[in-house]
matplotlib code that plots the C-alpha trace (Angstrom):
import matplotlib.pyplot as plt

x = [12.5, 13.0, 11.2, 14.5, 16.0, 12.4, 12.1, 15.7, 15.2, 11.8, 13.4, 15.6, 13.1, 10.9, 13.8, 15.0, 11.7, 10.4, 14.0, 13.8, 9.8, 10.8, 13.7, 11.7, 8.6, 10.3, 9.5, 5.8, 4.7, 5.1, 4.2, 1.1, -0.1, 0.4, -1.8, -4.2, -4.6, -4.9, -7.5, -9.4, -9.2, -10.5, -13.2, -14.4, -14.7, -14.4, -14.9, -11.6, -12.6, -13.2, -9.3, -8.4, -9.3, -7.0, -3.7, -3.8, -2.9, -4.5, -7.3, -5.2, -2.4, -4.9, -5.5, -2.1, -1.9, -5.0, -3.4, -0.1, -2.1, -4.2, -1.5, 0.6, -3.1, -2.9, -6.4, -9.5, -11.9, -15.6, -18.3, -21.2, -24.3, -27.0, -25.0, -22.4, -20.3, -19.4, -16.2, -15.5, -12.1, -11.4, -8.3, -7.5, -6.1, -2.5, -3.4, -4.2, -1.0, 1.0, -0.8, -0.1, 3.7, 3.8, 2.3, 5.0, 7.5, 6.7, 6.0, 9.3, 11.2, 9.0, 9.8, 13.6, 13.0, 11.3, 13.4, 16.0, 13.6, 12.0, 8.7, 8.1, 9.5, 7.7, 4.1, 5.1, 6.1, 3.2, 0.9, 2.8, 2.6, -1.0, -1.3, 1.2, -1.0, -4.3, -5.7, -5.4]
y = [-26.5, -23.8, -21.0, -19.3, -19.2, -18.0, -15.4, -14.3, -14.3, -12.8, -10.0, -9.7, -9.3, -7.0, -4.8, -4.6, -4.1, -1.1, 0.9, 0.5, 1.7, 4.4, 5.6, 5.6, 7.0, 9.7, 12.7, 13.0, 9.6, 6.7, 3.0, 3.6, 6.6, 4.1, 2.0, 4.4, 5.7, 2.2, 1.4, 4.5, 3.8, 0.4, 1.0, 4.3, 7.5, 5.8, 7.5, 7.7, 4.7, 2.5, 2.6, 1.2, -2.5, -2.4, -0.6, -1.9, 0.9, 3.0, 5.9, 8.4, 6.9, 7.3, 10.8, 12.4, 9.8, 11.7, 15.4, 14.5, 13.1, 16.4, 18.7, 16.9, 16.9, 13.5, 13.5, 14.9, 15.4, 16.1, 16.5, 14.7, 16.2, 14.9, 14.3, 17.1, 14.7, 12.6, 12.8, 11.4, 10.7, 10.9, 10.5, 13.6, 14.0, 14.1, 11.4, 8.9, 9.8, 9.5, 5.7, 4.9, 6.0, 3.8, 0.8, 1.3, 1.1, -1.4, -3.4, -3.0, -3.9, -6.8, -8.1, -8.0, -9.7, -12.6, -12.8, -14.2, -17.0, -19.4, -19.0, -22.2, -21.3, -18.3, -19.4, -22.3, -19.2, -17.2, -20.4, -21.1, -17.6, -17.3, -21.2, -19.0, -15.7, -18.0, -16.8, -19.8]
z = [11.9, 9.9, 11.6, 12.4, 8.5, 7.4, 9.9, 9.2, 5.1, 5.5, 7.8, 4.6, 1.8, 3.6, 4.5, 1.2, -0.6, 1.9, 2.0, -2.2, -2.4, 0.3, -1.8, -5.2, -3.9, -2.6, -1.8, -3.1, -1.9, 0.9, 0.8, 3.1, 1.2, -2.1, 0.0, 0.7, -3.0, -3.9, -2.0, -3.0, -6.6, -6.1, -3.2, -4.3, -1.6, 1.9, 5.7, 7.6, 9.4, 6.7, 5.7, 9.4, 8.2, 5.0, 6.8, 10.2, 11.4, 14.7, 14.1, 15.0, 12.5, 9.4, 10.5, 10.6, 7.6, 5.7, 6.8, 5.2, 2.1, 1.7, 2.4, -0.7, -2.6, -3.0, -1.4, -1.0, 2.2, 1.7, 4.3, 3.6, 2.2, 4.5, 7.2, 8.0, 11.0, 8.1, 6.5, 3.0, 1.3, -2.1, -4.4, -6.3, -10.2, -8.6, -6.2, -9.0, -11.1, -8.2, -7.8, -11.5, -10.7, -7.4, -9.0, -11.9, -9.2, -7.2, -10.2, -11.6, -8.5, -8.0, -11.8, -11.1, -7.6, -9.1, -12.4, -10.1, -10.3, -12.8, -14.0, -12.4, -9.3, -9.3, -9.4, -7.1, -4.6, -5.1, -4.6, -0.9, 0.3, -1.1, 1.6, 4.5, 4.1, 4.7, 1.8, -0.9]

ax = plt.figure().add_subplot(projection="3d")
ax.plot(x, y, z, "-o")
ax.set_aspect("equal")
plt.show()
């Protein structure tokens, strides 16, 4: 089996990606914050609990993440007019700008990585990753 080699290479790729993203996004943004901003841009205003499936984390971690993002003026939390127990999370203008910057950083990095292989192999890689992830 190739599982050991696959695990080793996957670890290298993930570590390199995370290190690059954290360095390039700092100090205004983290990869987790970018994920939240992208979800809010795509889905619109959400309750904090609705972010959990997108982030694969705990409710407490989401709360701490949103606290930091609110202090950084990336998101806003507002009470629901009809039911004050409900809090809605929305992206701010600054959050939209930072999300755009973060996507550009990610796309530039991934383009550089993918440029190491041919277009055909890029398509094959994406196809195979889809199979492995169970999404294709």
